[in-house]
N, C-alpha and C positions, 0 to 999 in steps of 0.2 A: 504494500500500500504506500502510495506517495504521501509523504508527510512534510511537504514544503510547497511553496508557491513559485511556479516558474515566472521569471520576469516577462511581462507582456511583450510578445514578439512584434506587435503593431506599434509600439512606442519607438520613435526614432528622434535623435537630437535635432535633426533638421526639420523645419516646417515644410519646406519643399525641397525634394532631393537635389534638384539642379541649381538651387540658389543657396548662397552662403548666409542664410538667415536661420537662426537656431531658436528653439523654444526657450533656452536658458536666457538669452537676451530679452526675449519678449516677456518672460516672467519678471525680470528686473524692471522693465517699463511698467508692467502691471503693478508691481510693488510700489513704485514711486507714485503712480497715479492714485492708488488707493490711499496712501498716506496723505497726499495732497488734498484729495476730496474730503477726507475725514477732518483735516485741519481747517479747511474752508467751512465745513459744517459747524465746527466749534466756534469759529469767528462769528458766523451768522447767529448762532445760538446765543452768544453773549452780546450781540449787538455791536461788535467792533467793526470799524470800517477803516482799515489801514490804507495808506496811499496806494494808488494804482501801480501795479507791477511789483510792489514791495514783497509780497508773498512769493511770487514767481522768482524774483531775484534771490530771495533767501533759499528757496529750494535748489536753484541752480548751483549756487556756491557751496551749499551743504553737500549736494550730490558729487560735485567735483572733489571736495575734501574727502568724502567717503570713499570714492573710487581710488584716489591717490593713496589713502591710508590702507585700504584693503589690499591693494596691489603691493605696496611697500612691505607690509608684514608677510605677504605670501612669498615674496622673492627673497626674503631675508630670514626671518624666524622659521618659516616652514620649508626652507630649501637648504638642507644641510650639504647638498652636493656641490654648491658653489657654481652651478650652471650659469645663473644669471650674472654672476660676477665676471665670467668669461664671455658671455653673450648679452651685454647690456641692452642691445636694441630689441631683444626678444621680450623685454619688460613691457614695451609699448607697441611693438609691431604685431599685427594679427596674422602674419605669415612667416615662414622660414624657408631657407634654401637647402634642399636635401638632394644630394647627388646632382647638383647643377640645375635642379628644377624647383620652381616656387610652389610650396605647399601651404594651403590655407590652414592655419592652426587655430585662429581665434585667440583672444586674450583670456586664457583660462587660468584659474588660480586666484582666488580672492579670500581674504581672511576677515571674518566677522569682526574680531576684536580690533584689527587694524582699521577697518571701516568705521567702527565706533569712535576710535581716537581721532581719525582724520575728519569725520563728519562733525564731531563736537567742537574740534578746534576751529574749523571753518565757520561753524554756526556762531560761536562766541565772538570771533573777529568781526563777522558781518553785523551782529547785533550791537556790538560796541560802537562800530562806525555809524550805524543808523540810529543809535540811542534807543534801542528796543529793550523792553523788559525781558531779560534772558530766561529767568526761571518760569515766568508765566507762559511764554511761547514754548519753552522747552517742555512744559507739562502737556501742552496741546499736541506737540509733535509725538511725544512718548506715548500718548493715548492711542495713536494710530499705527505706530511702527510695528507692533507685533503682528497685526493682520497683514501688513505688507510683507513682512518677513516670511510669512507662510508661503507666499508665491515663490520666494527665493529658494526655499527648500524643495518645493515642487520642481523647480528647474533643475536642482541637483539630482532629484529622483529620475527625471526624464533623461538626464545625461548619464544615468547609471553610475554616479560617482558618490564619494563620501558615504559609501555603504558601511555596514557594521561588521562586527566580529562574526566568525563562524558560530553556528548555533544549531541546537536540536529542536527549538520551538516549532510548533506546527505552522506558524506564519513566517518562518524563515524563507528567504527568497534567494534564488540563484541569479546573480547579476552577471550579465555578459561582460567579459573583460576583466573580471575579478581573478585574483591569483588562484591557479589550480595547484593541487597537491598530489604527490605520488601515492598511488593506491597501495604501495608496499608498506607504508607506515600504518601501524596498528590503529592509531587514533583516527586516521583518515578513513580506514575501513569501518570503524565504529560509527563515525558520523554519517558515512554514506549508507550504512545499513539502517541506521535510525531514520534516515530520510527516504529510504527506499530507492536509492540511486544505484543503478547497476555499474559495475566496473567497466569503463570503456577500454577499447583495444589500445588506446594511446598510453594507458596506465596512469593518466592524470585526471583528477576529479575536481570539478568546480563545485564546492560545497555551499549549502544554504547559509545565508548571513542575515543578521538583523537589518531590516529596512530602516536604519537609523535616521535617514533623511525625513521619513514620514513621522517618526517619533518626534523629531525636533520641530517639524512644521506644525504638528498637532499641539504639543505642550508649550514650546517656546513661542509659538505663533498664536494659534487659535485660542487655546485655553487661557494664556496670559492676557490676550486681548479682551476676552470676555470678562475676566476678573477686573481688569483696569477700566474698561469702557462702561460696564453696567453696574459695577459694585463700588469702585473707588473714585471714579472721575469727578462726580458731583459731591463727594464727601471729603475731599482733600482738606486737611486741617491747615496747610500752609503752602505757599508757592514752592515748587521744586519737589513736592511730595510724590507726584506721579512719576516724575523723571527718576527719582531715586528708587521707587518701587519697581519700575521697569527694569532698571539695572540689577536690582536684587533678585527679582523673579526670573529674569533670563539667566543670570549667573547660577542660581540654584537648579533650575531645570536642566540647563546645559551640563552642569557638573555631574548630575546623576546620569544623564543620557550618554555622556562620554564613556561610561563603563560598557555600553553596548556598541560603541562606535569603534571602527578599526583605527588604531593609532596611525598617525602620519608616517608614511614610509621613510625610513632613514632616521627617524626621531625616536619612535617607540615610546618608552616611558622614561622621561628625564629624571623622575623621582621614583626610585624602586626600593621599597622596604622589605619586600619578599622576593628574593631571586627565584625565577622560574626556569625550568629546563627548556620549555617550549611555549613562549607567551602567545603563540598563534592561537592555541586552544586552551592553554592553562590561564587561570585568572586569579587575581587577588585585588580586593578593594583597597589595599594599602599601596598599590602602585598607581602613579598618577601621570596622565598625559599632559602635553603642552597646553591643550585646551583647558584642562582642569586647573592648571596653574594660573592661566590667564583669568579663568572664571573666579577663582579664589580671590585674586586681586580686585576683580570687578565687584564681588560681594562686599569685600572690606571697604572699597570706595563708596559703595551704595550706603552702607551703614554710617560711615563718616558723614556723607552728604545729608542723611536724615537728621543727624544731630546738628550739623552746621546750619542747614536750612531752617530747622525749627528755632534755633537760637536767633537767627537773623529775623525771623518773623516776630519773635517776642520783643526784640530790640525795636523793631519798627512800630509795634503796638505801643510800647512804652513812650516812644517819641511823640506819638499822636495823642497821648493821654494828657489832658490839661492838669493844672495844679489841683483841681478839686478831686482828682482821682478817677474820673470817668472818662472813658475813651471818647475822643472827639470824632464822631462819625459824620463826615461830610455828606451833603445831599447828593443824590445821583445827578450825573451830568452827562452831556454828550461826549462821545469819544473824540479826543484830539490825537495828534501824532504822538505825543508823549505817552499816551495810554497804551500804545502798541509796543 
């Protein structure tokens, strides 16, 4: 009996086979569009009317920062081979020359954590220049980012990349292009037998893996968005709360899911407390991937932000409080540029 899910044969990275347009790129566009529409919805909901094109400019520069940061992390932290150091043009060129022929490769390889750093840096610089309330707009952005992120992980799934570790669970999936293992190894025979996979004549077996892209899209994307959008968004106690909660929620979900995700090739487990003979199938919760290290830093930063933003809100409340001890609450007024 088959105890795994074959990767759908009708899914292909290219939208049209004879055109260099991929679903992965379209998923990125869909993600940005979703975040933009949810941001505009919140502006209308709050009656804010920023200057014309201000929101589009903010998104443009934030996306530029995100892409630069995501690519920079991917070609440095996640590339232990030094390939891009010797081929720097491949960092930005969507093609390469192989045996004297030009081969379209696309710009593959993006790091979420690098994108976060680059996007936040660009956003802060833009808002400082435009004199915009950083935490208030940051909250509105963070409220929509998880839903957009879901599309990014769907793009990874369509590309059959960033799959998980080998597994015996019934929903394990055989991804095309994943590493195959020699059937002569006892552990490979054990996993193949559990999944009902016959031994091929080649002697190499592509084993089922966790569809970790779907785990991430569901928990770091959809679930986190539902919590923030419907539970916390209108109950935030201070500015910056949603932004910090997003960082905390993503960091926690990603840290846990990393246990099911295949470690980055060539990097493995930078922190290893339990040595394993064969980490391909052996497992310990005390060994940590690069992604988990970055998520731990993200969680710590989120907790610090919660305390800092709360203290900032309290100081602002005290400054607004008159000598009589009661907060001076100004009357509602129409939105000016400074409100944005």
